[in-house]
Structures are given as structure tokens and as C-alpha cells.
N, CA, C and O atoms as CSV, one atom per row, in Angstrom:
chain,resi,resn,atom,element,x,y,z
A,1,UNK,N,N,96.226,-5.543,-110.381
A,1,UNK,CA,C,95.613,-6.847,-110.233
A,1,UNK,C,C,95.057,-6.954,-108.809
A,1,UNK,O,O,95.691,-6.518,-107.848
A,2,UNK,N,N,93.870,-7.536,-108.692
A,2,UNK,CA,C,93.209,-7.704,-107.399
A,2,UNK,C,C,92.895,-9.185,-107.190
A,2,UNK,O,O,92.350,-9.850,-108.070
A,3,UNK,N,N,93.247,-9.681,-106.015
A,3,UNK,CA,C,92.924,-11.056,-105.628
A,3,UNK,C,C,91.659,-11.028,-104.782
A,3,UNK,O,O,91.466,-10.134,-103.958
A,4,UNK,N,N,90.814,-12.003,-104.995
A,4,UNK,CA,C,89.539,-12.143,-104.274
A,4,UNK,C,C,89.501,-13.576,-103.748
A,4,UNK,O,O,89.324,-14.524,-104.513
A,5,UNK,N,N,89.668,-13.725,-102.431
A,5,UNK,CA,C,89.723,-15.036,-101.795
A,5,UNK,C,C,88.485,-15.194,-100.914
A,5,UNK,O,O,88.170,-14.311,-100.116
A,6,UNK,N,N,87.794,-16.304,-101.057
A,6,UNK,CA,C,86.630,-16.604,-100.227
A,6,UNK,C,C,86.828,-17.983,-99.601
A,6,UNK,O,O,87.255,-18.927,-100.265
A,7,UNK,N,N,86.511,-18.078,-98.310
A,7,UNK,CA,C,86.474,-19.359,-97.615
A,7,UNK,C,C,85.037,-19.599,-97.163
A,7,UNK,O,O,84.406,-18.716,-96.583
A,8,UNK,N,N,84.530,-20.789,-97.428
A,8,UNK,CA,C,83.177,-21.145,-97.019
A,8,UNK,C,C,83.185,-22.356,-96.097
A,8,UNK,O,O,84.031,-23.243,-96.208
A,9,UNK,N,N,82.232,-22.365,-95.198
A,9,UNK,CA,C,81.903,-23.538,-94.410
A,9,UNK,C,C,80.488,-23.925,-94.796
A,9,UNK,O,O,79.584,-23.090,-94.824
A,10,UNK,N,N,80.310,-25.209,-95.095
A,10,UNK,CA,C,78.986,-25.689,-95.484
A,10,UNK,C,C,78.096,-25.867,-94.259
A,10,UNK,O,O,78.585,-26.007,-93.138
A,11,UNK,N,N,76.807,-25.860,-94.483
A,11,UNK,CA,C,75.842,-26.106,-93.417
A,11,UNK,C,C,76.044,-27.517,-92.874
A,11,UNK,O,O,76.438,-28.420,-93.611
A,12,UNK,N,N,75.776,-27.703,-91.596
A,12,UNK,CA,C,75.988,-28.987,-90.919
A,12,UNK,C,C,74.997,-30.075,-91.333
A,12,UNK,O,O,75.220,-31.251,-91.045
A,13,UNK,N,N,73.938,-29.708,-91.988
A,13,UNK,CA,C,72.852,-30.655,-92.252
A,13,UNK,C,C,73.119,-31.659,-93.370
A,13,UNK,O,O,72.286,-32.529,-93.622
A,14,UNK,N,N,74.271,-31.555,-94.048
A,14,UNK,CA,C,74.523,-32.409,-95.208
A,14,UNK,C,C,75.395,-33.610,-94.864
A,14,UNK,O,O,76.275,-33.535,-94.007
A,15,UNK,N,N,75.129,-34.732,-95.559
A,15,UNK,CA,C,75.906,-35.955,-95.381
A,15,UNK,C,C,77.147,-35.919,-96.268
A,15,UNK,O,O,77.306,-35.010,-97.082
A,16,UNK,N,N,78.007,-36.891,-96.113
A,16,UNK,CA,C,79.235,-36.958,-96.903
A,16,UNK,C,C,79.003,-36.955,-98.400
A,16,UNK,O,O,79.689,-36.241,-99.132
A,17,UNK,N,N,78.040,-37.745,-98.866
A,17,UNK,CA,C,77.733,-37.807,-100.296
A,17,UNK,C,C,77.188,-36.463,-100.773
A,17,UNK,O,O,77.567,-35.982,-101.840
A,18,UNK,N,N,76.310,-35.865,-99.993
A,18,UNK,CA,C,75.753,-34.560,-100.352
A,18,UNK,C,C,76.847,-33.494,-100.378
A,18,UNK,O,O,76.873,-32.655,-101.279
A,19,UNK,N,N,77.740,-33.520,-99.408
A,19,UNK,CA,C,78.827,-32.548,-99.338
A,19,UNK,C,C,79.697,-32.623,-100.584
A,19,UNK,O,O,80.044,-31.593,-101.161
A,20,UNK,N,N,80.048,-33.823,-100.999
A,20,UNK,CA,C,80.873,-33.994,-102.199
A,20,UNK,C,C,80.183,-33.417,-103.428
A,20,UNK,O,O,80.822,-32.764,-104.252
A,21,UNK,N,N,78.885,-33.656,-103.553
A,21,UNK,CA,C,78.124,-33.146,-104.706
A,21,UNK,C,C,78.010,-31.623,-104.656
A,21,UNK,O,O,78.154,-30.960,-105.682
A,22,UNK,N,N,77.754,-31.071,-103.485
A,22,UNK,CA,C,77.665,-29.615,-103.327
A,22,UNK,C,C,78.982,-28.959,-103.712
A,22,UNK,O,O,78.997,-27.982,-104.460
A,23,UNK,N,N,80.083,-29.490,-103.207
A,23,UNK,CA,C,81.402,-28.934,-103.529
A,23,UNK,C,C,81.679,-29.008,-105.024
A,23,UNK,O,O,82.183,-28.053,-105.616
A,24,UNK,N,N,81.352,-30.137,-105.629
A,24,UNK,CA,C,81.565,-30.310,-107.076
A,24,UNK,C,C,80.757,-29.288,-107.865
A,24,UNK,O,O,81.254,-28.718,-108.836
A,25,UNK,N,N,79.514,-29.053,-107.452
A,25,UNK,CA,C,78.651,-28.091,-108.157
A,25,UNK,C,C,79.141,-26.659,-107.984
A,25,UNK,O,O,79.098,-25.875,-108.932
A,26,UNK,N,N,79.607,-26.307,-106.784
A,26,UNK,CA,C,80.152,-24.962,-106.560
A,26,UNK,C,C,81.378,-24.753,-107.432
A,26,UNK,O,O,81.510,-23.720,-108.089
A,27,UNK,N,N,82.274,-25.728,-107.440
A,27,UNK,CA,C,83.501,-25.639,-108.249
A,27,UNK,C,C,83.161,-25.463,-109.734
A,27,UNK,O,O,83.688,-24.567,-110.394
A,28,UNK,N,N,82.286,-26.314,-110.249
A,28,UNK,CA,C,81.917,-26.238,-111.671
A,28,UNK,C,C,81.242,-24.909,-111.989
A,28,UNK,O,O,81.537,-24.295,-113.015
A,29,UNK,N,N,80.346,-24.464,-111.127
A,29,UNK,CA,C,79.640,-23.214,-111.384
A,29,UNK,C,C,80.555,-22.009,-111.408
A,29,UNK,O,O,80.498,-21.199,-112.333
A,30,UNK,N,N,81.401,-21.885,-110.393
A,30,UNK,CA,C,82.277,-20.710,-110.331
A,30,UNK,C,C,83.387,-20.765,-111.369
A,30,UNK,O,O,83.659,-19.762,-112.029
A,31,UNK,N,N,84.029,-21.909,-111.528
A,31,UNK,CA,C,85.092,-22.003,-112.531
A,31,UNK,C,C,84.536,-21.866,-113.945
A,31,UNK,O,O,85.257,-21.473,-114.862
A,32,UNK,N,N,83.266,-22.188,-114.122
A,32,UNK,CA,C,82.614,-22.020,-115.419
A,32,UNK,C,C,82.424,-20.564,-115.822
A,32,UNK,O,O,82.077,-20.277,-116.968
A,33,UNK,N,N,82.649,-19.643,-114.888
A,33,UNK,CA,C,82.538,-18.216,-115.205
A,33,UNK,C,C,83.761,-17.680,-115.951
A,33,UNK,O,O,83.713,-16.590,-116.521
A,34,UNK,N,N,84.864,-18.451,-115.949
A,34,UNK,CA,C,86.081,-18.003,-116.633
A,34,UNK,C,C,85.780,-17.773,-118.116
A,34,UNK,O,O,85.185,-18.622,-118.780
A,35,UNK,N,N,86.196,-16.627,-118.613
A,35,UNK,CA,C,85.974,-16.281,-120.010
A,35,UNK,C,C,84.614,-15.662,-120.284
A,35,UNK,O,O,84.332,-15.261,-121.413
A,36,UNK,N,N,83.764,-15.578,-119.261
A,36,UNK,CA,C,82.420,-15.039,-119.452
A,36,UNK,C,C,82.213,-13.689,-118.781
A,36,UNK,O,O,81.229,-13.002,-119.056
A,37,UNK,N,N,83.138,-13.305,-117.902
A,37,UNK,CA,C,82.984,-12.056,-117.152
A,37,UNK,C,C,84.195,-11.165,-117.405
A,37,UNK,O,O,85.321,-11.560,-117.106
A,38,UNK,N,N,83.982,-9.975,-117.949
A,38,UNK,CA,C,85.091,-9.065,-118.232
A,38,UNK,C,C,85.906,-8.764,-116.970
A,38,UNK,O,O,85.354,-8.518,-115.898
A,39,UNK,N,N,87.224,-8.792,-117.125
A,39,UNK,CA,C,88.119,-8.445,-116.027
A,39,UNK,C,C,88.489,-9.592,-115.120
A,39,UNK,O,O,89.400,-9.454,-114.303
A,40,UNK,N,N,87.808,-10.731,-115.234
A,40,UNK,CA,C,88.156,-11.924,-114.470
A,40,UNK,C,C,89.274,-12.650,-115.208
A,40,UNK,O,O,89.067,-13.157,-116.310
A,41,UNK,N,N,90.467,-12.700,-114.599
A,41,UNK,CA,C,91.614,-13.287,-115.298
A,41,UNK,C,C,91.961,-14.690,-114.829
A,41,UNK,O,O,92.662,-15.415,-115.535
A,42,UNK,N,N,91.483,-15.093,-113.646
A,42,UNK,CA,C,91.750,-16.445,-113.157
A,42,UNK,C,C,90.741,-16.773,-112.064
A,42,UNK,O,O,90.363,-15.906,-111.276
A,43,UNK,N,N,90.311,-18.025,-112.023
A,43,UNK,CA,C,89.380,-18.456,-110.973
A,43,UNK,C,C,89.566,-19.944,-110.730
A,43,UNK,O,O,89.527,-20.756,-111.655
A,44,UNK,N,N,89.770,-20.278,-109.466
A,44,UNK,CA,C,89.930,-21.673,-109.066
A,44,UNK,C,C,89.179,-21.880,-107.759
A,44,UNK,O,O,89.160,-21.003,-106.895
A,45,UNK,N,N,88.562,-23.046,-107.624
A,45,UNK,CA,C,87.901,-23.420,-106.382
A,45,UNK,C,C,88.557,-24.700,-105.885
A,45,UNK,O,O,88.572,-25.716,-106.581
A,46,UNK,N,N,89.101,-24.638,-104.670
A,46,UNK,CA,C,89.705,-25.812,-104.062
A,46,UNK,C,C,88.676,-26.451,-103.152
A,46,UNK,O,O,88.158,-25.814,-102.235
A,47,UNK,N,N,88.378,-27.736,-103.418
A,47,UNK,CA,C,87.354,-28.441,-102.655
A,47,UNK,C,C,87.935,-29.569,-101.802
A,47,UNK,O,O,87.186,-30.355,-101.222
A,48,UNK,N,N,89.253,-29.654,-101.723
A,48,UNK,CA,C,89.908,-30.738,-100.988
A,48,UNK,C,C,90.846,-30.190,-99.917
A,48,UNK,O,O,92.064,-30.280,-100.064
A,49,UNK,N,N,90.297,-29.625,-98.841
A,49,UNK,CA,C,91.163,-29.076,-97.797
A,49,UNK,C,C,91.859,-30.183,-97.000
A,49,UNK,O,O,91.353,-31.299,-96.887
A,50,UNK,N,N,93.011,-29.853,-96.460
A,50,UNK,CA,C,93.691,-30.765,-95.543
A,50,UNK,C,C,92.929,-30.811,-94.220
A,50,UNK,O,O,92.119,-29.928,-93.936
A,51,UNK,N,N,93.186,-31.835,-93.417
A,51,UNK,CA,C,92.490,-31.990,-92.134
A,51,UNK,C,C,92.711,-30.808,-91.193
A,51,UNK,O,O,91.887,-30.562,-90.311
A,52,UNK,N,N,93.796,-30.082,-91.365
A,52,UNK,CA,C,94.095,-28.941,-90.501
A,52,UNK,C,C,93.261,-27.704,-90.828
A,52,UNK,O,O,93.315,-26.715,-90.096
A,53,UNK,N,N,92.500,-27.744,-91.905
A,53,UNK,CA,C,91.689,-26.594,-92.339
A,53,UNK,C,C,90.426,-26.466,-91.494
A,53,UNK,O,O,89.904,-27.452,-90.974
A,54,UNK,N,N,89.946,-25.227,-91.370
A,54,UNK,CA,C,88.676,-25.020,-90.677
A,54,UNK,C,C,87.633,-24.399,-91.608
A,54,UNK,O,O,86.687,-23.757,-91.151
A,55,UNK,N,N,87.811,-24.591,-92.901
A,55,UNK,CA,C,86.836,-24.225,-93.925
A,55,UNK,C,C,86.690,-25.423,-94.860
A,55,UNK,O,O,87.577,-26.274,-94.939
A,56,UNK,N,N,85.562,-25.479,-95.565
A,56,UNK,CA,C,85.287,-26.620,-96.433
A,56,UNK,C,C,85.745,-26.435,-97.872
A,56,UNK,O,O,86.077,-27.410,-98.546
A,57,UNK,N,N,85.767,-25.196,-98.347
A,57,UNK,CA,C,86.242,-24.926,-99.705
A,57,UNK,C,C,86.680,-23.483,-99.838
A,57,UNK,O,O,86.326,-22.628,-99.025
A,58,UNK,N,N,87.466,-23.225,-100.891
A,58,UNK,CA,C,88.062,-21.912,-101.074
A,58,UNK,C,C,87.982,-21.482,-102.532
A,58,UNK,O,O,88.267,-22.258,-103.445
A,59,UNK,N,N,87.589,-20.233,-102.728
A,59,UNK,CA,C,87.647,-19.582,-104.038
A,59,UNK,C,C,88.894,-18.717,-104.075
A,59,UNK,O,O,89.132,-17.923,-103.164
A,60,UNK,N,N,89.686,-18.866,-105.118
A,60,UNK,CA,C,90.876,-18.043,-105.345
A,60,UNK,C,C,90.712,-17.453,-106.744
A,60,UNK,O,O,90.850,-18.161,-107.742
A,61,UNK,N,N,90.417,-16.155,-106.814
A,61,UNK,CA,C,90.177,-15.529,-108.115
A,61,UNK,C,C,91.005,-14.257,-108.255
A,61,UNK,O,O,91.400,-13.631,-107.271
A,62,UNK,N,N,91.252,-13.897,-109.513
A,62,UNK,CA,C,92.076,-12.739,-109.829
A,62,UNK,C,C,91.335,-11.864,-110.835
A,62,UNK,O,O,90.724,-12.354,-111.784
A,63,UNK,N,N,91.405,-10.555,-110.599
A,63,UNK,CA,C,90.734,-9.575,-111.452
A,63,UNK,C,C,91.725,-8.520,-111.918
A,63,UNK,O,O,92.725,-8.256,-111.250
A,64,UNK,N,N,91.444,-7.923,-113.059
A,64,UNK,CA,C,92.305,-6.875,-113.605
A,64,UNK,C,C,92.372,-5.659,-112.691
A,64,UNK,O,O,93.397,-4.980,-112.633
A,65,UNK,N,N,91.287,-5.382,-111.980
A,65,UNK,CA,C,91.212,-4.176,-111.151
A,65,UNK,C,C,90.130,-4.338,-110.098
A,65,UNK,O,O,89.347,-5.287,-110.132
A,66,UNK,N,N,90.100,-3.403,-109.167
A,66,UNK,CA,C,89.039,-3.398,-108.159
A,66,UNK,C,C,87.679,-3.161,-108.809
A,66,UNK,O,O,86.681,-3.751,-108.395
A,67,UNK,N,N,87.636,-2.302,-109.825
A,67,UNK,CA,C,86.379,-2.064,-110.533
A,67,UNK,C,C,85.870,-3.342,-111.207
A,67,UNK,O,O,84.664,-3.586,-111.248
A,68,UNK,N,N,86.788,-4.153,-111.735
A,68,UNK,CA,C,86.394,-5.431,-112.347
A,68,UNK,C,C,85.810,-6.371,-111.294
A,68,UNK,O,O,84.844,-7.082,-111.569
A,69,UNK,N,N,86.385,-6.380,-110.100
A,69,UNK,CA,C,85.852,-7.191,-109.002
A,69,UNK,C,C,84.444,-6.724,-108.626
A,69,UNK,O,O,83.548,-7.546,-108.436
A,70,UNK,N,N,84.249,-5.421,-108.519
A,70,UNK,CA,C,82.925,-4.900,-108.181
A,70,UNK,C,C,81.901,-5.276,-109.256
A,70,UNK,O,O,80.769,-5.643,-108.941
A,71,UNK,N,N,82.304,-5.182,-110.523
A,71,UNK,CA,C,81.398,-5.540,-111.614
A,71,UNK,C,C,81.058,-7.037,-111.582
A,71,UNK,O,O,79.918,-7.420,-111.842
A,72,UNK,N,N,82.038,-7.873,-111.267
A,72,UNK,CA,C,81.830,-9.321,-111.135
A,72,UNK,C,C,80.772,-9.617,-110.071
A,72,UNK,O,O,79.911,-10.475,-110.264
A,73,UNK,N,N,80.845,-8.905,-108.953
A,73,UNK,CA,C,79.925,-9.184,-107.852
A,73,UNK,C,C,78.473,-8.928,-108.247
A,73,UNK,O,O,77.561,-9.514,-107.665
A,74,UNK,N,N,78.254,-8.064,-109.225
A,74,UNK,CA,C,76.907,-7.725,-109.677
A,74,UNK,C,C,76.533,-8.379,-111.004
A,74,UNK,O,O,75.393,-8.266,-111.453
A,75,UNK,N,N,77.488,-9.059,-111.631
A,75,UNK,CA,C,77.235,-9.668,-112.927
A,75,UNK,C,C,76.164,-10.757,-112.791
A,75,UNK,O,O,76.264,-11.606,-111.905
A,76,UNK,N,N,75.147,-10.746,-113.650
A,76,UNK,CA,C,74.064,-11.733,-113.542
A,76,UNK,C,C,74.525,-13.189,-113.591
A,76,UNK,O,O,73.925,-14.044,-112.942
A,77,UNK,N,N,75.569,-13.479,-114.342
A,77,UNK,CA,C,76.073,-14.855,-114.397
A,77,UNK,C,C,76.624,-15.280,-113.034
A,77,UNK,O,O,76.362,-16.389,-112.566
A,78,UNK,N,N,77.388,-14.388,-112.406
A,78,UNK,CA,C,77.923,-14.674,-111.075
A,78,UNK,C,C,76.805,-14.762,-110.044
A,78,UNK,O,O,76.796,-15.674,-109.217
A,79,UNK,N,N,75.872,-13.833,-110.086
A,79,UNK,CA,C,74.762,-13.816,-109.129
A,79,UNK,C,C,73.963,-15.116,-109.228
A,79,UNK,O,O,73.560,-15.674,-108.208
A,80,UNK,N,N,73.735,-15.592,-110.434
A,80,UNK,CA,C,73.000,-16.854,-110.632
A,80,UNK,C,C,73.727,-18.025,-109.969
A,80,UNK,O,O,73.106,-18.823,-109.267
A,81,UNK,N,N,75.033,-18.130,-110.187
A,81,UNK,CA,C,75.808,-19.211,-109.562
A,81,UNK,C,C,75.775,-19.068,-108.040
A,81,UNK,O,O,75.553,-20.046,-107.326
A,82,UNK,N,N,75.993,-17.858,-107.551
A,82,UNK,CA,C,75.998,-17.631,-106.108
A,82,UNK,C,C,74.651,-17.991,-105.479
A,82,UNK,O,O,74.604,-18.608,-104.415
A,83,UNK,N,N,73.575,-17.610,-106.131
A,83,UNK,CA,C,72.242,-17.823,-105.563
A,83,UNK,C,C,71.738,-19.254,-105.670
A,83,UNK,O,O,70.871,-19.662,-104.898
A,84,UNK,N,N,72.270,-20.024,-106.620
A,84,UNK,CA,C,71.773,-21.385,-106.817
A,84,UNK,C,C,72.741,-22.470,-106.344
A,84,UNK,O,O,72.305,-23.539,-105.918
A,85,UNK,N,N,74.038,-22.211,-106.415
A,85,UNK,CA,C,75.023,-23.249,-106.101
A,85,UNK,C,C,75.807,-22.999,-104.820
A,85,UNK,O,O,76.376,-23.937,-104.261
A,86,UNK,N,N,75.852,-21.752,-104.339
A,86,UNK,CA,C,76.690,-21.430,-103.180
A,86,UNK,C,C,75.846,-21.078,-101.954
A,86,UNK,O,O,75.850,-21.817,-100.970
A,87,UNK,N,N,75.146,-19.991,-102.004
A,87,UNK,CA,C,74.450,-19.454,-100.816
A,87,UNK,C,C,73.487,-20.427,-100.141
A,87,UNK,O,O,73.434,-20.455,-98.912
A,88,UNK,N,N,72.722,-21.229,-100.892
A,88,UNK,CA,C,71.790,-22.128,-100.203
A,88,UNK,C,C,72.477,-23.192,-99.336
A,88,UNK,O,O,71.841,-23.769,-98.454
A,89,UNK,N,N,73.759,-23.454,-99.576
A,89,UNK,CA,C,74.444,-24.568,-98.935
A,89,UNK,C,C,75.512,-24.153,-97.923
A,89,UNK,O,O,76.050,-24.997,-97.207
A,90,UNK,N,N,75.814,-22.873,-97.864
A,90,UNK,CA,C,76.903,-22.425,-96.994
A,90,UNK,C,C,76.381,-21.768,-95.725
A,90,UNK,O,O,75.379,-21.053,-95.730
A,91,UNK,N,N,77.097,-22.035,-94.638
A,91,UNK,CA,C,76.740,-21.467,-93.338
A,91,UNK,C,C,77.574,-20.240,-93.021
A,91,UNK,O,O,77.112,-19.321,-92.345
A,92,UNK,N,N,78.807,-20.230,-93.514
A,92,UNK,CA,C,79.716,-19.133,-93.197
A,92,UNK,C,C,80.569,-18.793,-94.412
A,92,UNK,O,O,80.965,-19.668,-95.181
A,93,UNK,N,N,80.842,-17.497,-94.566
A,93,UNK,CA,C,81.651,-16.993,-95.674
A,93,UNK,C,C,82.632,-15.975,-95.125
A,93,UNK,O,O,82.254,-15.054,-94.402
A,94,UNK,N,N,83.892,-16.152,-95.478
A,94,UNK,CA,C,84.933,-15.179,-95.138
A,94,UNK,C,C,85.552,-14.701,-96.450
A,94,UNK,O,O,85.827,-15.498,-97.347
A,95,UNK,N,N,85.765,-13.398,-96.547
A,95,UNK,CA,C,86.306,-12.811,-97.767
A,95,UNK,C,C,87.576,-12.035,-97.438
A,95,UNK,O,O,87.663,-11.372,-96.404
A,96,UNK,N,N,88.567,-12.127,-98.338
A,96,UNK,CA,C,89.788,-11.354,-98.204
A,96,UNK,C,C,90.180,-10.884,-99.599
A,96,UNK,O,O,90.563,-11.697,-100.440
A,97,UNK,N,N,90.088,-9.578,-99.853
A,97,UNK,CA,C,90.460,-8.980,-101.127
A,97,UNK,C,C,91.722,-8.153,-100.927
A,97,UNK,O,O,91.879,-7.494,-99.899
A,98,UNK,N,N,92.629,-8.185,-101.916
A,98,UNK,CA,C,93.843,-7.391,-101.808
A,98,UNK,C,C,94.444,-7.135,-103.188
A,98,UNK,O,O,94.194,-7.868,-104.145
A,99,UNK,N,N,95.245,-6.070,-103.257
A,99,UNK,CA,C,95.971,-5.774,-104.481
A,99,UNK,C,C,97.247,-6.581,-104.500
A,99,UNK,O,O,97.969,-6.658,-103.506
A,100,UNK,N,N,97.515,-7.183,-105.645
A,100,UNK,CA,C,98.712,-8.030,-105.780
A,100,UNK,C,C,99.658,-7.444,-106.804
A,100,UNK,O,O,100.721,-8.011,-107.059
């Protein structure tokens, strides 16, 4: 089993209302991939960080194997969500993958 954790910081140009909508769309888009991508066994997006956090949202996903994670990264469904709901709105991305 492989865990794939991503932390994002949104671009500074968005207002509170826009930020809430962006986070909601990222969560819906990524969590909507569950059951559609082989090897993806769990996916959650947390959009409500505590004040002590220095990121705006977090992806916590689990894959059957490292090969499944690599396939996910290239899967057209994932690429579409990343290109339309995530990348245009994020300023910074940190990734941490590990075997669990």
C-alpha cells in the first residue's frame, strides 16, 4: 500500500468567498475519482485546516502499489481534475509519498 499526501497553498489573489468555492471544487473533483481509477483505494481532501496550519488544503490518498500511483498521475480523469480544478488556483504544492 502506498500513501500519497499533497499539501497546497492557494494563490493570494482570491477572496474568502472565492477560496471557499475553490476548495469545495477541488474536494469534489478529487474525491469524485474514487471508484474510477484502478488501484486507488481511498481519497480524501481536507479543506478545513486549523489556524496553526501553513497550507490551505490537503489530499490524503491511498493506492494498492507504487505502480498504481504512477498510473493515477497519468490517468486522463485525474489529469482533467488537476488541470481544471487544482493547478490554476494553487501557488504551492508539497508532496509526500510513502509505503504504509
